[in-house]
N, C-alpha and C positions, 0 to 999 in steps of 0.2 A: 504494500500500500504506500501511497505517497500523499502527504498532507501539504496543501498549498494555502497561501494567504493571497486573497484577491483584493487589491486596493480600490479606491473609488474610481479610478480610471480603467478598471477591469484588467489591470496588469497582474499576472500571477507570479508568485515566487515560491519556490519550494521551502517548506519549513522543516520537514524531516520525513523519515520513512518508518512510521510506527508498525509494529508487528500485530498490535491488537487495537480494538476500538478504545479500550481504556487508556492505552498509551497515547492514542491520538488526542483524547481529551486532556491528558496531562500536558501534551505539547501545546495545545491551544491555551490552557490555563497559564503556562509559563510565558508564552508569547504575550498574552494580555497583561500579565504582571510586569514583564520587562518593559512594556509600553505604557505603564500606568493607566490602564483602562479597566474599569470595573464593569462587569457584565451583570445585569440584573435579571436577564432571562436568556434562554437560547431556544432555538427551534431548528429543525432539520427537515430536509426534503431531498428527494432524488431528482436529479436533472441531468439528462444526457449521460446516463450510466455513471454519474458521480454524485456524491452526497454533499449537499450544501449546508453550511452551518451559519446561521445568523445569530450573533451574540449581542446585538443591540446597537450597532453603529448605523444601520440602515443603508450604508453604501459600501461597506467592506464585509467580506465573508471569508470563511475558511472552507476549503474544498478537500474532500477526502476521495481520492481516486483509488478504488480497491483493486484496480488492475485485474478485474475479472474474479477476484476472490469473493466468496460469500461471507458476509459478516452478519451473524445471527441477530445481534442487537439492532441492526439497521434494516432487516428484512421487513417489508410491509410499508416502508415510507414511500 
């Protein structure tokens, strides 16, 4: 899996390569902490075979590309 951050100009940059969904969440939390951003909610959905995570900025997102891997916690989105 590959975790990306998409900025407000829709430019993506790789954040890391988590092995699990929980590890992806830890990477997101660390990124937010490193950038002094507090998330009061999060929501996720599937778009173009990738999982999008909105953490409250309205214009910036995290994207988890599972590279075809099935992630139980994300099934059904």
